[in-house]
RODO-2510 file (C-alpha; in nm, 4 decimals, decimal comma):
residues 470
     n   res          X          Y          Z
     1     x     1,6290    -0,4516    -5,0677
     2     x     1,4366    -0,7689    -5,2155
     3     x     1,4103    -0,8913    -4,8823
     4     x     1,2541    -0,5837    -4,7516
     5     x     1,0389    -0,5908    -5,0623
     6     x     0,8978    -0,9341    -5,0061
     7     x     0,8476    -0,8850    -4,6081
     8     x     0,6288    -0,5651    -4,6922
     9     x     0,3585    -0,8280    -4,6758
    10     x     0,4253    -0,9117    -4,3243
    11     x     0,2915    -0,5771    -4,2419
    12     x    -0,0135    -0,6597    -4,3969
    13     x    -0,2834    -0,9032    -4,3579
    14     x    -0,4333    -1,0716    -4,6602
    15     x    -0,8206    -1,0626    -4,6422
    16     x    -0,8963    -1,4276    -4,7828
    17     x    -1,2551    -1,4017    -4,7113
    18     x    -1,2932    -1,0252    -4,8718
    19     x    -1,1337    -1,1577    -5,1585
    20     x    -1,3306    -1,4521    -5,1945
    21     x    -1,6611    -1,2244    -5,1515
    22     x    -1,5412    -0,9890    -5,4391
    23     x    -1,4317    -1,2211    -5,6886
    24     x    -1,8088    -1,3538    -5,6695
    25     x    -1,9212    -1,0004    -5,7176
    26     x    -1,7457    -0,8962    -5,9777
    27     x    -1,7296    -1,2322    -6,1525
    28     x    -2,1072    -1,1932    -6,1422
    29     x    -2,1104    -0,8361    -6,2584
    30     x    -1,8388    -0,8135    -6,5008
    31     x    -1,8243    -1,1348    -6,6476
    32     x    -1,5407    -1,2396    -6,8967
    33     x    -1,4299    -0,8664    -6,8643
    34     x    -1,3005    -1,0072    -6,4887
    35     x    -0,9609    -1,2457    -6,5481
    36     x    -0,8294    -1,4617    -6,2885
    37     x    -0,6099    -1,7196    -6,4943
    38     x    -0,3042    -1,7238    -6,4202
    39     x    -0,0939    -1,5787    -6,6937
    40     x    -0,3230    -1,2548    -6,7082
    41     x    -0,2739    -1,2001    -6,3183
    42     x     0,1262    -1,2758    -6,3352
    43     x     0,1414    -1,0162    -6,6078
    44     x    -0,0252    -0,7668    -6,4403
    45     x     0,1996    -0,8029    -6,1338
    46     x     0,5151    -0,7860    -6,3866
    47     x     0,7785    -0,5426    -6,3166
    48     x     1,0736    -0,4582    -6,5179
    49     x     1,3256    -0,4388    -6,2779
    50     x     1,4595    -0,7370    -6,0002
    51     x     1,1616    -0,6989    -5,7796
    52     x     0,9917    -1,0192    -5,7436
    53     x     0,6553    -1,0441    -5,8882
    54     x     0,3485    -1,0505    -5,7120
    55     x     0,0181    -1,1072    -5,8926
    56     x    -0,3195    -1,0062    -5,8007
    57     x    -0,6312    -1,1764    -5,7360
    58     x    -0,8294    -1,0698    -6,0244
    59     x    -0,7641    -0,8136    -6,3174
    60     x    -1,0478    -0,6110    -6,4586
    61     x    -1,0273    -0,4236    -6,7820
    62     x    -1,2348    -0,1278    -6,7048
    63     x    -1,3994     0,0442    -6,9578
    64     x    -1,5291     0,3826    -6,7936
    65     x    -1,5022     0,5970    -6,4883
    66     x    -1,8209     0,4142    -6,3835
    67     x    -1,7031     0,0994    -6,3706
    68     x    -1,3830     0,1875    -6,1920
    69     x    -1,6289     0,3395    -5,9269
    70     x    -1,8170     0,0226    -5,9323
    71     x    -1,5186    -0,1975    -5,8681
    72     x    -1,3882     0,0294    -5,6305
    73     x    -1,6955     0,0582    -5,4271
    74     x    -1,7234    -0,3556    -5,4098
    75     x    -1,3814    -0,3663    -5,2814
    76     x    -1,3926    -0,0796    -5,0340
    77     x    -1,7134    -0,3134    -4,8738
    78     x    -1,5061    -0,6069    -4,8092
    79     x    -1,1701    -0,3870    -4,7633
    80     x    -0,9744    -0,5657    -5,0628
    81     x    -0,6779    -0,4153    -5,2130
    82     x    -0,7453    -0,2252    -5,5547
    83     x    -0,4388    -0,1930    -5,7626
    84     x    -0,4518     0,0345    -6,0933
    85     x    -0,2488    -0,0674    -6,4541
    86     x    -0,1456     0,1133    -6,7102
    87     x     0,1347    -0,0405    -6,9255
    88     x     0,3520    -0,2026    -6,6739
    89     x     0,6338    -0,0083    -6,7442
    90     x     0,7081     0,1515    -6,3929
    91     x     1,0706    -0,0138    -6,2200
    92     x     1,0083     0,0043    -5,8534
    93     x     0,7331    -0,2738    -5,8278
    94     x     0,4354     0,0011    -5,8476
    95     x     0,2026    -0,2673    -5,9677
    96     x     0,2937    -0,5671    -5,7529
    97     x    -0,0119    -0,6902    -5,5037
    98     x     0,1816    -0,8050    -5,2243
    99     x    -0,1662    -0,9295    -5,0028
   100     x    -0,3607    -0,9489    -5,3448
   101     x    -0,6690    -0,7882    -5,4624
   102     x    -0,8119    -0,6581    -5,7620
   103     x    -0,6432    -0,4695    -6,0522
   104     x    -0,8039    -0,2470    -6,2554
   105     x    -0,6380    -0,2284    -6,6139
   106     x    -0,6891     0,1046    -6,7641
   107     x    -0,5696     0,0321    -7,1200
   108     x    -0,9424     0,0458    -7,2659
   109     x    -0,9982     0,3693    -7,1224
   110     x    -0,7933     0,5245    -7,4009
   111     x    -0,9833     0,7721    -7,5532
   112     x    -0,8927     1,1399    -7,6163
   113     x    -1,2305     1,3430    -7,5213
   114     x    -1,1573     1,6682    -7,6429
   115     x    -0,8796     1,8934    -7,8005
   116     x    -0,8735     2,2389    -7,7295
   117     x    -0,6065     2,3818    -7,9401
   118     x    -0,6768     2,7857    -7,8849
   119     x    -0,6527     2,7213    -7,5078
   120     x    -0,3320     2,5054    -7,5819
   121     x    -0,5079     2,1676    -7,3285
   122     x    -0,6656     1,8638    -7,4110
   123     x    -0,8761     1,6026    -7,2042
   124     x    -0,7439     1,2267    -7,1933
   125     x    -0,8734     0,8815    -7,0743
   126     x    -0,5709     0,7247    -6,8607
   127     x    -0,5006     0,4300    -7,0689
   128     x    -0,3988     0,6985    -7,4117
   129     x    -0,0044     0,6609    -7,4287
   130     x     0,1973     0,9416    -7,4991
   131     x     0,2582     0,8280    -7,8512
   132     x    -0,0914     0,7985    -7,9064
   133     x    -0,1590     1,1552    -7,8244
   134     x     0,1168     1,3291    -8,0227
   135     x     0,0145     1,1116    -8,3469
   136     x    -0,3468     1,2641    -8,2951
   137     x    -0,2055     1,6144    -8,2477
   138     x     0,0628     1,6305    -8,4871
   139     x    -0,1702     1,7727    -8,7642
   140     x    -0,2974     2,0150    -8,5416
   141     x     0,0243     2,1722    -8,4740
   142     x     0,0559     2,0806    -8,1132
   143     x     0,2231     1,8126    -7,9193
   144     x     0,2615     1,6796    -7,5422
   145     x     0,6230     1,7348    -7,4272
   146     x     0,6789     1,4662    -7,1258
   147     x     0,9082     1,2154    -7,2783
   148     x     0,9778     0,9201    -7,0362
   149     x     1,1060     0,6878    -7,3001
   150     x     0,8849     0,4343    -7,3003
   151     x     0,5347     0,4408    -7,4815
   152     x     0,3928     0,4718    -7,0819
   153     x     0,0143     0,5229    -7,0346
   154     x    -0,0606     0,9042    -6,9362
   155     x    -0,2451     0,7912    -6,6183
   156     x     0,0507     0,6078    -6,5385
   157     x     0,2817     0,8867    -6,5924
   158     x     0,0902     1,1228    -6,3906
   159     x     0,0501     0,8473    -6,0904
   160     x     0,4310     0,8536    -6,0637
   161     x     0,5117     1,2075    -6,1863
   162     x     0,7360     1,0742    -6,4930
   163     x     0,9388     1,3445    -6,6541
   164     x     1,2403     1,1960    -6,9127
   165     x     1,4144     1,3727    -7,1940
   166     x     1,2266     1,7129    -7,2247
   167     x     1,2038     1,8178    -6,8610
   168     x     1,4654     2,0428    -6,8752
   169     x     1,2869     2,2777    -7,0611
   170     x     0,9242     2,1656    -7,0376
   171     x     0,9187     2,0183    -6,6764
   172     x     0,7645     1,7066    -6,5476
   173     x     0,4200     1,5824    -6,5114
   174     x     0,3452     1,7949    -6,2492
   175     x     0,4078     2,1222    -6,4432
   176     x     0,2036     1,9952    -6,7360
   177     x    -0,1603     1,8342    -6,5521
   178     x    -0,4256     2,1217    -6,5110
   179     x    -0,6670     1,8714    -6,3574
   180     x    -0,7928     1,5603    -6,2806
   181     x    -1,0670     1,3338    -6,2137
   182     x    -1,0173     1,0702    -5,9592
   183     x    -1,2147     0,7623    -5,8172
   184     x    -1,1423     0,7376    -5,4376
   185     x    -1,0806     0,4967    -5,2082
   186     x    -1,4818     0,5131    -5,0999
   187     x    -1,5417     0,5063    -5,4765
   188     x    -1,6948     0,8840    -5,4921
   189     x    -1,5411     1,0201    -5,7850
   190     x    -1,3935     1,4126    -5,7635
   191     x    -1,2405     1,6679    -6,0060
   192     x    -0,9434     1,8490    -5,8634
   193     x    -0,9468     2,1652    -6,0715
   194     x    -1,0842     2,3329    -6,3764
   195     x    -0,9035     2,4139    -6,7201
   196     x    -0,7863     2,7259    -6,6087
   197     x    -0,4364     2,7709    -6,6374
   198     x    -0,3637     2,8927    -6,2631
   199     x    -0,6107     2,8994    -5,9386
   200     x    -0,6033     2,9822    -5,5878
   201     x    -0,8971     2,7615    -5,5042
   202     x    -0,8062     2,5973    -5,1800
   203     x    -0,5425     2,2895    -5,1620
   204     x    -0,3541     2,1750    -5,4964
   205     x    -0,5263     1,8336    -5,4919
   206     x    -0,4224     1,7620    -5,8390
   207     x    -0,0351     1,7648    -5,7058
   208     x    -0,1576     1,5790    -5,4279
   209     x    -0,2786     1,2825    -5,6989
   210     x     0,0406     1,3461    -5,9314
   211     x     0,3005     1,1181    -5,7567
   212     x     0,0894     0,9648    -5,4966
   213     x     0,1210     0,6359    -5,7231
   214     x    -0,2238     0,5090    -5,6803
   215     x    -0,2172     0,5015    -5,3414
   216     x    -0,4952     0,7588    -5,2730
   217     x    -0,7235     0,7088    -5,5716
   218     x    -0,7731     0,6109    -5,9447
   219     x    -0,7054     0,8550    -6,1976
   220     x    -0,9832     0,8225    -6,4409
   221     x    -0,9153     1,1424    -6,6862
   222     x    -0,6483     1,4010    -6,7441
   223     x    -0,6310     1,7870    -6,8361
   224     x    -0,3263     1,8167    -7,0024
   225     x    -0,1163     2,1422    -7,1141
   226     x    -0,0040     2,1296    -7,4618
   227     x     0,2816     2,3078    -7,6696
   228     x     0,2932     2,4255    -8,0074
   229     x     0,5280     2,2335    -8,2283
   230     x     0,8256     2,4585    -8,2728
   231     x     0,9207     2,6042    -8,6224
   232     x     1,2625     2,4500    -8,6026
   233     x     1,4268     2,1583    -8,4012
   234     x     1,8084     2,0966    -8,3950
   235     x     2,0224     1,8159    -8,2439
   236     x     2,3530     1,8225    -8,1305
   237     x     2,6441     1,5778    -8,0140
   238     x     2,9539     1,5922    -7,8692
   239     x     3,2354     1,3538    -7,7247
   240     x     3,4199     1,4299    -7,3972
   241     x     3,7326     1,2754    -7,2710
   242     x     3,6048     1,2041    -6,9311
   243     x     3,1888     1,2245    -6,7238
   244     x     3,3623     1,4835    -6,5549
   245     x     3,4454     1,7311    -6,8614
   246     x     3,0935     1,6359    -7,0024
   247     x     2,9027     1,7191    -6,6645
   248     x     3,0823     2,0545    -6,6604
   249     x     2,9650     2,1556    -7,0292
   250     x     2,6393     2,0590    -6,9024
   251     x     2,6248     2,2835    -6,5883
   252     x     2,7785     2,5724    -6,8141
   253     x     2,4849     2,5595    -7,0348
   254     x     2,2239     2,5793    -6,7741
   255     x     2,3978     2,8415    -6,5858
   256     x     2,4542     3,0019    -6,9532
   257     x     2,0314     3,0084    -6,9633
   258     x     2,0720     2,8409    -7,2980
   259     x     1,6852     2,7213    -7,3617
   260     x     1,7887     2,3565    -7,4279
   261     x     1,4977     2,0872    -7,4706
   262     x     1,7189     1,7996    -7,4113
   263     x     2,0432     1,7280    -7,2861
   264     x     2,1459     1,3357    -7,2328
   265     x     2,4635     1,1916    -7,0665
   266     x     2,6148     0,8717    -7,2156
   267     x     2,8805     0,7121    -7,0494
   268     x     3,1738     0,5310    -7,2751
   269     x     2,9907     0,1830    -7,1753
   270     x     2,6490     0,3414    -7,2881
   271     x     2,8185     0,4422    -7,6102
   272     x     2,9819     0,1248    -7,7102
   273     x     2,6221    -0,0420    -7,6236
   274     x     2,4423     0,2159    -7,8147
   275     x     2,6937     0,1539    -8,1370
   276     x     2,6679    -0,2272    -8,1097
   277     x     2,2605    -0,2353    -8,0894
   278     x     2,1774     0,0889    -8,2939
   279     x     2,4631     0,0439    -8,5633
   280     x     2,6107     0,3819    -8,5025
   281     x     2,9586     0,4776    -8,5110
   282     x     3,0293     0,6958    -8,2566
   283     x     3,3748     0,7605    -8,0601
   284     x     3,3505     0,5192    -7,7526
   285     x     3,3817     0,8005    -7,4573
   286     x     3,1266     1,0105    -7,2862
   287     x     2,8629     1,1623    -7,5140
   288     x     2,6391     1,4839    -7,4875
   289     x     2,3236     1,4342    -7,6995
   290     x     2,0890     1,7844    -7,7048
   291     x     1,8041     1,9221    -7,8726
   292     x     1,7017     2,2305    -7,9163
   293     x     1,3564     2,4091    -7,9958
   294     x     1,2691     2,7337    -8,1315
   295     x     1,2885     2,9443    -8,4700
   296     x     1,5337     2,8054    -8,7419
   297     x     1,7745     3,1017    -8,6453
   298     x     1,7205     3,0489    -8,2947
   299     x     1,8339     2,6931    -8,2960
   300     x     2,1579     2,7311    -8,5032
   301     x     2,2512     3,0075    -8,2500
   302     x     2,1523     2,7713    -7,9070
   303     x     2,3769     2,5069    -8,1482
   304     x     2,6656     2,7321    -8,1786
   305     x     2,6716     2,8616    -7,8159
   306     x     2,6645     2,5118    -7,6651
   307     x     2,9654     2,4358    -7,9229
   308     x     3,1583     2,6981    -7,7828
   309     x     3,1042     2,5984    -7,4243
   310     x     3,1677     2,2446    -7,5151
   311     x     3,4838     2,3018    -7,6882
   312     x     3,6105     2,5082    -7,3433
   313     x     3,5209     2,1961    -7,1443
   314     x     3,7601     1,9861    -7,4019
   315     x     3,4634     1,8425    -7,6068
   316     x     3,5724     1,7032    -7,9655
   317     x     3,3566     1,5908    -8,2527
   318     x     3,0695     1,8488    -8,2214
   319     x     2,8037     1,7839    -8,4789
   320     x     2,4776     1,9430    -8,5225
   321     x     2,1831     1,8953    -8,7353
   322     x     1,8198     1,9729    -8,8378
   323     x     1,7423     1,6554    -9,0290
   324     x     1,4535     1,4898    -8,9089
   325     x     1,5727     1,1404    -8,9853
   326     x     1,9312     1,2218    -8,8613
   327     x     1,7622     1,3689    -8,5703
   328     x     1,5208     1,0625    -8,4946
   329     x     1,7841     0,7874    -8,5541
   330     x     1,9818     0,9437    -8,2336
   331     x     1,7173     1,0027    -8,0397
   332     x     1,5799     0,6414    -8,1280
   333     x     1,9264     0,4993    -8,0156
   334     x     1,9128     0,6770    -7,6452
   335     x     1,5587     0,5510    -7,6034
   336     x     1,6904     0,2188    -7,6781
   337     x     1,9265     0,2122    -7,4226
   338     x     1,7895    -0,0225    -7,1992
   339     x     1,7990    -0,2917    -7,4558
   340     x     2,1202    -0,2310    -7,6118
   341     x     2,2941    -0,2191    -7,2493
   342     x     2,1541    -0,5621    -7,2035
   343     x     2,3491    -0,6771    -7,4863
   344     x     2,6785    -0,5671    -7,3070
   345     x     2,6190    -0,9116    -7,0807
   346     x     2,3657    -1,1752    -7,2820
   347     x     2,1584    -1,3386    -7,0055
   348     x     2,1994    -1,0918    -6,7723
   349     x     1,9284    -0,8909    -6,5682
   350     x     1,9661    -0,4960    -6,6152
   351     x     1,8713    -0,3531    -6,2437
   352     x     1,7657     0,0230    -6,3460
   353     x     1,7873     0,2985    -6,0669
   354     x     1,7683     0,6340    -6,0586
   355     x     1,8734     0,9419    -5,8716
   356     x     1,8577     1,3313    -5,8942
   357     x     2,1262     1,5945    -5,7164
   358     x     2,1712     1,9723    -5,7458
   359     x     2,3366     2,0275    -6,0914
   360     x     2,6292     2,1669    -5,9381
   361     x     2,6874     1,8066    -5,7702
   362     x     2,6435     1,6262    -6,0829
   363     x     2,9788     1,5635    -6,2284
   364     x     3,1093     1,4310    -5,8604
   365     x     2,8013     1,2117    -5,8274
   366     x     2,8002     1,0224    -6,1590
   367     x     3,2177     1,0133    -6,1207
   368     x     3,1371     0,8479    -5,7788
   369     x     2,8817     0,6129    -5,8878
   370     x     3,1372     0,4639    -6,1826
   371     x     3,4066     0,4372    -5,9258
   372     x     3,1733     0,2549    -5,6770
   373     x     3,0774     0,0101    -5,9689
   374     x     3,3886    -0,0700    -6,0822
   375     x     3,5145    -0,1034    -5,7448
   376     x     3,2260    -0,3815    -5,6970
   377     x     3,3364    -0,5084    -6,0074
   378     x     2,9754    -0,4565    -6,1549
   379     x     2,8815    -0,3859    -6,5175
   380     x     2,6783    -0,0778    -6,4473
   381     x     2,6309     0,1809    -6,7364
   382     x     2,5226     0,5611    -6,7190
   383     x     2,2600     0,7364    -6,9007
   384     x     2,1025     1,0446    -6,7730
   385     x     1,9205     1,3627    -6,8244
   386     x     2,1709     1,5563    -6,7049
   387     x     2,0369     1,8954    -6,7511
   388     x     1,7870     1,8512    -6,4505
   389     x     2,0854     1,6372    -6,2336
   390     x     1,8970     1,3166    -6,2903
   391     x     2,0938     1,0081    -6,3838
   392     x     2,0428     0,6134    -6,4240
   393     x     2,2747     0,3460    -6,3664
   394     x     2,2050    -0,0038    -6,4931
   395     x     2,4087    -0,2651    -6,3051
   396     x     2,4002    -0,5853    -6,5359
   397     x     2,3746    -0,8865    -6,2724
   398     x     2,3590    -1,2607    -6,2986
   399     x     2,0208    -1,3485    -6,0910
   400     x     2,1450    -1,6802    -5,9777
   401     x     2,4377    -1,5557    -5,8175
   402     x     2,3784    -1,4437    -5,4707
   403     x     2,7151    -1,2468    -5,4126
   404     x     2,6494    -1,0649    -5,7240
   405     x     2,3287    -0,9583    -5,6457
   406     x     2,4126    -0,8844    -5,2995
   407     x     2,6650    -0,6286    -5,4134
   408     x     2,4529    -0,4882    -5,6863
   409     x     2,1887    -0,4393    -5,3874
   410     x     2,4687    -0,2791    -5,1949
   411     x     2,5707    -0,0338    -5,4646
   412     x     2,1794     0,1032    -5,5210
   413     x     2,1751     0,1540    -5,1478
   414     x     2,4922     0,3565    -5,1573
   415     x     2,4199     0,5685    -5,4499
   416     x     2,0767     0,6641    -5,2952
   417     x     2,2480     0,7552    -4,9690
   418     x     2,4985     0,9369    -5,1854
   419     x     2,2229     1,1449    -5,3625
   420     x     2,0368     1,2299    -5,0199
   421     x     2,3549     1,3425    -4,8758
   422     x     2,4157     1,6052    -5,1650
   423     x     2,0994     1,7473    -5,0835
   424     x     1,9656     1,5152    -5,3542
   425     x     1,6878     1,2537    -5,3592
   426     x     1,6427     0,8954    -5,4022
   427     x     1,4525     0,9310    -5,7035
   428     x     1,4408     1,1743    -5,9946
   429     x     1,1287     1,0057    -6,1748
   430     x     1,1403     0,6022    -6,1426
   431     x     0,9304     0,6817    -5,8108
   432     x     0,9077     0,5212    -5,4879
   433     x     0,7176     0,2375    -5,5290
   434     x     0,8009    -0,0718    -5,2859
   435     x     1,1811    -0,0268    -5,4359
   436     x     1,2809     0,2959    -5,2913
   437     x     1,0683     0,2531    -4,9658
   438     x     1,4000     0,2707    -4,7580
   439     x     1,5220     0,5769    -4,8414
   440     x     1,2294     0,7824    -4,8225
   441     x     1,2235     0,8341    -4,4469
   442     x     1,6260     0,9162    -4,4714
   443     x     1,5303     1,1650    -4,7512
   444     x     1,2227     1,3585    -4,5853
   445     x     1,2371     1,2786    -4,2632
   446     x     0,9126     1,3822    -4,0631
   447     x     0,7679     1,4681    -4,3725
   448     x     0,6358     1,1031    -4,4507
   449     x     0,4596     1,0733    -4,0990
   450     x     0,2759     1,3926    -4,2739
   451     x     0,2562     1,1747    -4,6148
   452     x     0,0846     0,8868    -4,3478
   453     x    -0,1357     1,0948    -4,1998
   454     x    -0,2767     1,1951    -4,5882
   455     x    -0,3168     0,8165    -4,6773
   456     x    -0,5108     0,7439    -4,3572
   457     x    -0,7323     1,0433    -4,3933
   458     x    -0,8521     0,9678    -4,7412
   459     x    -0,7968     0,6097    -4,7286
   460     x    -0,8488     0,4706    -4,3730
   461     x    -0,8610     0,0622    -4,4897
   462     x    -0,5543     0,1225    -4,6955
   463     x    -0,7029    -0,0375    -5,0047
   464     x    -0,5176     0,1431    -5,2739
   465     x    -0,2175     0,0153    -5,3993
   466     x    -0,0877    -0,1199    -5,0434
   467     x     0,2953    -0,1647    -4,9824
   468     x     0,3546     0,1450    -5,2086
   469     x     0,5591     0,4625    -5,0698
   470     x     0,4823     0,4105    -4,7106
***
């Protein structure tokens, strides 16, 4: 897999003359906002997984839609790649620059432009992070529910069609974005929709851009749906003898129609890591973490019904609470799982990968993944947003050990193929980027050619985040 990603550049040609011309114009026009130093460039090609860093030739910290459009126009004139950058938390090489080009850092476009509390929506710039937005909304009794764990930028979350722990109740980014402002590859600025909650006006360009990973344009403004903060929230946890038993409880919970807000799985290895890292004392067997939103009586009823389902599946140690401090501690431990898992093998690199399958195949897929990792001798803890059939494995490998790296590559490839064979997807939320490209055609067949046709029509010179998805 890593070899294929490095080879992406072989399919494209670096435009040396164009890059030199663009750098000259940008340095003159943007001055100190245009960075060409090695450290800044390397940071903006950084990836949090094993895909090697491919740095851009320059990084510009944009402050407005007008600046983004001006940069894109300059790059378009000289046919030079443009890569948008949020917070750098993506996992599949989304921000790499395989043939160089200009990275536009959106972090300084971080204003919350409007909150329409009566309409339950807001308008933000792409550099606003989800934590920043929710802190701003808190006193108005509102919140934005999409929670991928990392404090990602909302522009990046829209570009990768992010989801996370709350998706089982509130959906993913595609369900929570009403409209976008986008700079196209020509430098033209368009709006994809209005603030209306629904529309039948033409093609759905909003959802075309969501999940396009910056390959069709750069998002410069986002109109988001908001939710009222629930009257009450309760969290629950329950241990199980096996991953299969835990997954059976998940399937029953969804099939019963319990409006669970979050339902997360940690396998025994992950629970062990969480205990050590977050100073918990959970039984080191597969664990489900849940959260319920609603009225005080509603969340109590939901927790009790789940408790009965868990008992039928052999669950033990079922506990639920509405105390904010207890809920925060539990969910912070879940969000810290990446760092906690690294402590299972100090010095190793964590290679996070995700798949999503129909919920009826979830138990089978998770069990098969754990068995395959053990067969290969890989330490690979499992966590998952299992309420929608999505789970992650994190093989912990020594990157200097070629045999171990090859085993991990083989495992990731096998897992993606398995999920696709089960009617699932090679990625529930990470996106395609560079790392998942080998599996897209296996999953979607000729639909990939339609994607390529759309890309060619909107971006004929291929300057928008080249080497990603297609």
